[in-house]
VEXSE-60211 format. One record per residue (C-alpha): x negated, y, z negated. Coordinates in pm, 1 decimal. Each point is the difference from the previous one (the first is absolute). Layout:
REM residues N
- x/y/z
- X/Y/Z;
...
***
This chain:
REM residues 310
- x/y/z
- -4441.7/3952.1/-4132.2;
- 325.0/-52.5/193.5;
- -27.8/-211.1/315.7;
- -2.0/181.8/333.5;
- 346.6/34.6/154.5;
- 77.5/-244.4/279.9;
- 147.3/289.8/204.7;
- -121.6/358.9/-16.4;
- 95.6/299.9/210.3;
- -147.9/349.7/-17.6;
- 183.6/279.2/179.4;
- 128.8/-255.0/252.3;
- 195.2/168.1/280.7;
- 143.0/-100.0/335.1;
- 155.0/245.5/243.2;
- 212.6/-85.5/302.4;
- 41.5/318.7/201.6;
- 174.6/245.4/-231.9;
- 92.9/-269.3/-257.2;
- -220.0/-68.4/-303.4;
- 104.2/-361.0/-59.1;
- -248.8/-36.6/-288.4;
- -110.1/319.0/-171.7;
- -304.2/9.3/-229.0;
- 72.0/-330.2/-174.4;
- -210.2/-71.1/-311.5;
- 74.8/-347.5/-129.0;
- -160.4/-280.4/-200.2;
- 148.9/-350.0/-15.5;
- -137.9/-225.6/-276.4;
- -72.4/-363.1/84.8;
- 253.4/-252.5/-124.5;
- 300.4/233.6/11.4;
- 320.3/7.2/200.0;
- -16.4/359.5/118.1;
- 321.2/155.3/126.0;
- -26.3/272.3/262.4;
- 339.1/168.4/-7.2;
- 157.0/252.5/229.2;
- 291.8/67.6/233.8;
- -6.8/-100.2/365.2;
- -260.9/204.2/185.2;
- -200.6/75.4/-314.7;
- -325.5/-141.5/141.8;
- 0.1/-341.3/-168.2;
- -59.7/-213.1/311.7;
- -257.0/245.3/135.0;
- -190.6/-29.9/-328.9;
- -13.9/-380.3/29.9;
- -126.5/26.2/357.7;
- -270.6/240.1/-115.6;
- -103.4/-234.4/-281.7;
- -23.5/-295.0/240.8;
- -206.8/203.6/245.5;
- 269.7/-21.2/267.8;
- 6.1/381.3/9.9;
- -284.1/245.3/-55.9;
- 57.6/284.4/-245.5;
- 7.9/353.2/131.0;
- -188.1/103.6/-313.8;
- -94.4/-140.3/-338.5;
- -105.5/-357.9/-67.3;
- 122.9/-335.8/-124.9;
- -169.3/-314.1/-124.5;
- 135.5/-349.8/-64.2;
- -216.4/-255.3/-186.9;
- -259.2/279.3/2.2;
- -8.5/-12.9/381.5;
- 52.6/313.1/210.1;
- 315.3/-31.3/209.1;
- -163.5/182.7/292.8;
- -307.9/-220.2/35.1;
- 81.7/-327.8/-177.7;
- 362.6/-60.0/94.3;
- -56.4/-354.9/129.0;
- -135.1/-109.4/-338.4;
- 295.0/161.6/-178.7;
- 250.8/-184.1/219.7;
- -177.0/-332.6/-52.1;
- 57.1/23.6/-375.4;
- 351.8/145.6/20.7;
- 342.3/-137.2/84.0;
- 264.4/220.7/156.5;
- 371.1/-11.6/72.1;
- 88.5/317.0/186.0;
- 307.7/89.8/208.3;
- 10.0/-327.2/198.0;
- -12.9/-348.9/-146.5;
- -245.5/-129.0/263.6;
- 171.9/-338.9/35.3;
- 48.9/-207.6/314.4;
- 369.7/-79.1/-10.0;
- -11.7/-302.9/231.8;
- -251.9/-171.5/-227.1;
- 84.2/-170.4/-327.2;
- -98.6/159.2/-329.1;
- -278.4/-254.6/-42.6;
- -133.3/56.3/352.0;
- 3.4/376.2/-53.0;
- -214.7/-29.2/-309.9;
- -223.6/-263.6/157.9;
- -69.4/236.3/289.5;
- -95.4/286.8/-229.2;
- -203.3/-233.0/-219.7;
- -208.6/-91.8/304.2;
- -48.5/370.3/74.3;
- -136.7/36.3/-352.7;
- -218.5/-309.0/59.9;
- 147.8/-212.9/-279.7;
- -104.6/-364.8/26.8;
- 263.7/-265.7/73.7;
- 32.4/-132.9/-356.1;
- -3.7/345.3/-155.1;
- 249.3/119.5/259.7;
- 254.3/-269.5/-85.7;
- -37.4/47.0/-374.8;
- 20.3/378.3/22.9;
- 319.1/-5.3/208.0;
- 172.1/-220.1/-255.9;
- -140.5/207.7/-286.3;
- 165.8/311.5/144.1;
- 327.8/-140.8/132.3;
- 104.8/-195.1/-310.0;
- 34.2/296.7/-239.4;
- 188.4/188.1/273.0;
- 250.1/-284.7/35.3;
- -94.1/-58.2/365.0;
- -196.9/-326.2/-10.0;
- 295.5/-228.3/73.3;
- 88.9/208.5/305.7;
- -351.4/38.3/136.4;
- 78.4/-194.3/317.9;
- 284.9/227.1/112.5;
- -46.9/263.9/271.9;
- -24.9/340.8/-159.9;
- 262.4/134.8/242.7;
- 268.9/-186.7/-200.4;
- -94.6/164.7/-326.2;
- 156.5/295.0/-179.9;
- -182.4/332.1/-23.6;
- -78.1/-69.7/-365.4;
- -158.3/-337.9/76.4;
- -208.0/152.2/279.5;
- -123.4/270.3/-235.1;
- -105.9/-262.4/-255.7;
- -189.4/-184.7/272.1;
- -166.8/326.1/102.9;
- -120.3/46.4/-359.3;
- -146.5/-351.1/11.7;
- -171.1/86.7/329.7;
- -160.1/306.4/-159.7;
- -133.0/-211.4/-289.3;
- -137.4/-294.2/200.2;
- -367.0/98.2/-12.8;
- 9.2/73.0/-376.7;
- -47.1/377.1/18.5;
- -76.7/191.0/-316.5;
- 207.6/299.9/115.4;
- 347.0/-14.4/154.9;
- 168.2/290.0/180.9;
- 380.1/-23.3/11.5;
- 189.4/264.9/194.3;
- 362.9/1.1/-123.4;
- 25.2/-382.0/-9.5;
- 367.7/-9.3/-101.8;
- 124.8/265.2/245.5;
- 305.1/-122.4/189.0;
- 62.2/-297.2/-230.4;
- 330.3/-50.6/-178.3;
- -13.8/42.1/-381.5;
- -14.7/-375.7/-68.8;
- -281.7/-62.4/249.2;
- -190.6/306.5/-122.0;
- 22.5/-111.2/-363.5;
- -116.9/-352.2/90.3;
- -297.0/133.9/195.9;
- -96.8/232.2/-288.1;
- 6.6/-285.2/-252.1;
- -198.5/-236.4/219.6;
- -246.3/272.1/92.9;
- -61.9/75.4/-368.8;
- -70.2/-370.7/-60.3;
- -247.2/-18.2/289.5;
- -177.2/319.1/-105.6;
- -55.2/-133.6/-352.7;
- -120.1/-336.1/127.4;
- -232.7/140.0/266.9;
- -145.5/274.2/-222.1;
- 60.5/265.9/264.0;
- -12.6/373.9/14.1;
- 309.3/116.8/190.2;
- 54.9/334.0/172.5;
- 378.5/16.2/42.6;
- 181.1/273.4/188.2;
- 369.7/34.1/-66.8;
- 283.5/245.8/-47.0;
- 184.5/-254.4/-216.4;
- -56.7/141.6/-348.7;
- 144.8/-301.2/-182.5;
- -240.2/-224.2/188.8;
- -296.0/215.5/-99.5;
- 109.6/10.7/-363.7;
- 21.6/-381.0/-16.6;
- -319.4/-84.6/188.4;
- -251.3/280.5/-51.1;
- -243.6/71.8/-280.8;
- -87.9/335.4/156.2;
- 181.0/221.3/250.8;
- -70.0/307.8/208.2;
- 265.4/227.2/148.8;
- -63.6/163.1/337.2;
- 200.0/246.5/207.3;
- -93.4/145.5/339.2;
- -345.8/-150.3/-38.3;
- -72.7/163.5/-336.7;
- -46.2/-180.3/-330.7;
- 249.3/125.1/-260.5;
- -60.0/-231.0/-297.3;
- -183.9/-316.9/-100.3;
- 4.3/-223.3/-309.4;
- 167.2/-294.7/-172.0;
- 378.9/-2.8/60.4;
- 57.7/62.3/-372.8;
- -230.8/303.4/9.6;
- 194.0/147.8/289.0;
- 335.0/-77.9/-161.5;
- -112.6/184.4/-313.7;
- 3.3/318.1/209.0;
- 375.1/-20.0/48.1;
- 265.7/108.9/-244.6;
- 173.5/-260.7/-217.6;
- 360.7/-53.3/101.3;
- 281.0/-36.5/-252.5;
- 375.8/-32.2/10.1;
- 239.0/75.1/-286.6;
- 346.9/-150.6/33.2;
- 286.4/128.0/-210.5;
- 278.1/259.2/-29.3;
- 36.9/364.1/-90.8;
- -289.4/136.9/207.2;
- 113.2/355.6/71.1;
- -198.8/243.0/214.3;
- -121.7/194.8/-303.4;
- -146.2/-318.8/-153.0;
- -163.5/-97.0/328.5;
- -153.6/348.6/20.8;
- -147.4/-40.2/-350.6;
- -141.5/-341.7/91.0;
- -146.7/148.4/318.3;
- -174.5/269.5/-205.4;
- -144.5/-249.9/-252.5;
- -378.3/-57.7/-15.5;
- -125.3/-264.1/241.6;
- 314.9/-10.9/213.7;
- -90.0/38.2/368.3;
- 352.0/-53.2/132.5;
- 345.6/-60.3/-150.5;
- 297.9/-61.6/222.5;
- 352.1/-120.2/-78.8;
- 93.7/-274.8/247.6;
- 335.3/-180.6/-30.6;
- 10.2/39.7/-377.7;
- -362.6/-110.6/-38.9;
- -281.3/234.0/-91.1;
- -296.8/-68.7/232.0;
- -334.3/124.2/-134.4;
- -360.9/33.4/107.3;
- -236.7/36.9/-293.5;
- -362.5/106.6/-9.2;
- -221.4/-219.5/-216.3;
- 8.6/-34.5/-297.8;
- 359.1/130.5/-25.4;
- 248.7/-224.0/-185.2;
- 374.4/-46.1/35.9;
- 77.6/-10.0/-377.3;
- 9.5/380.5/-47.4;
- 223.3/30.7/305.4;
- 240.1/-262.9/-133.5;
- 15.0/186.2/-333.8;
- 73.5/324.7/180.7;
- 287.3/-153.7/196.4;
- 150.9/-161.9/-311.1;
- -26.5/326.9/-198.1;
- 200.5/171.3/272.7;
- 278.5/-257.9/-19.2;
- -106.7/-239.6/273.0;
- 3.5/-377.8/-42.2;
- -274.1/-231.3/125.5;
- 68.6/-347.5/138.7;
- -338.0/-88.8/149.9;
- -346.4/144.1/60.7;
- -223.2/-139.0/277.1;
- -358.9/106.1/54.0;
- -263.5/-114.5/245.8;
- -325.7/111.3/152.4;
- -15.0/134.9/351.8;
- -79.1/-246.4/277.5;
- -276.6/6.1/256.3;
- 268.3/101.7/248.3;
- 77.4/307.6/-213.2;
- -367.9/98.8/5.4;
- -25.3/-62.8/373.7;
- 305.7/211.3/82.4;
- -120.0/280.3/-226.6;
- -339.0/3.8/173.1;
- 166.3/7.3/342.6;
- 218.1/295.2/-105.1;
- -283.7/193.0/-164.2;
- -213.9/-29.2/310.0;
- 278.8/121.8/224.8;
***
């Protein structure tokens, strides 16, 4: 028998006036996964986290975390969870070490454990040697790393991260992703990660869900979702006349064929192959220099879902 999901929602909805921020959400998050919750701005991602932490009550439906009802057992859920939401929650006049020491006292960590835990978290984030500096002097990326450490202080088994790399430059975002992945493996966490950065989700997540206007559109492993998209191919060469392109376009398995700057751009339905298309072009007098083929990305799937749902 499969273990019970660490997060479960059944018809979960939250309405603000005329806006259905979360609309009939049915979701199961397995323990031990990095679960990506993907959607554009305003899709209902942050509202969902607040519902799961018991910071908001659902308008209808239900949710449980660790098997605890979010309406009646929210305090117990928050005790076993870490969260980094819109604000980092740091005191900028304090040093990094003093910030974590303060929160460690809130979580009632003993003095020896407190000191060891702070070092244990700051070293892999590259912040230990700068622990005595006021946080106000730090870059946004460094502050965000410290905020992740703050959320992990009490050794939660579930971590909620709400767009942790938003606003960071590409270098800082990549560094935070790498260090976060290291911490997640070491701590044995389940992570509920909201983001609209599809590359981030593809690198970090073992399962993803796509949401738009509060409604769940798709859920599964990134590779499962990518399998829904057409394979892309590009044929580079010469002698591609319009009649040849029309024949390629009409070939079995070809979803789209477009001549772009002397290159034939294709979308192919699985299990279509490029070899018959190459033969067709050569038979009609064309010459082939290069053929490139690759699977669709998670971004392709995401954009298709957004378009299909209007």
